[in-house]
Residue, then its C-alpha position, 0 to 999 in steps of 0.5 A: m960144477e958144484v958139489e953139495s952135501s948135507a945131512v939127512g937124519g942119520e944119512k948123508v946126501e951128496s949132490k953133484q950138479e951141472v947147470v949150463k945157462g939156458e939149457p937144462g942141467l943135471i942133478r945127481g947124488r947118492v944117499l949114504s947112511a952116516e952110521d955105516g956108509n951104506p947106500l939107502v934105497g927108496v929115499k924120496l927127493y922132491v925139487s921145489g917148484l917143479n912136479l918132480e920126485m926122485t927115488s934113490d936106487q939100490e946103490g943110493t943114487y938119483q938124478a934128474e934133468l932140471p930146467p935152469g933155476e934155483y931150487s930147494v931139494s928135500a930128502v924124506t925117508a921113514g924113521f928120519n927127519t925131513q932135510i932140505r937143501d936150499s939154494i941149489n942152482 
């Protein structure tokens, strides 16, 4: 199990993922405001190399099942710069 975090503009993205070799893995996380710690709703998260888009819910959470591999995840929301987190596996 690995914990990743990165800044998305003024937001904090936390991703927790589990990958079992040869089996699908789970990526999940929560998008929070760096200013007040509140969840951010509607942030789009894209996984490189896959036709996959996740959107943070009312609690700022997201999750998806991924095949084994190494990915980059991009977080996009209005008013902030797009942020990319590389080497997620």
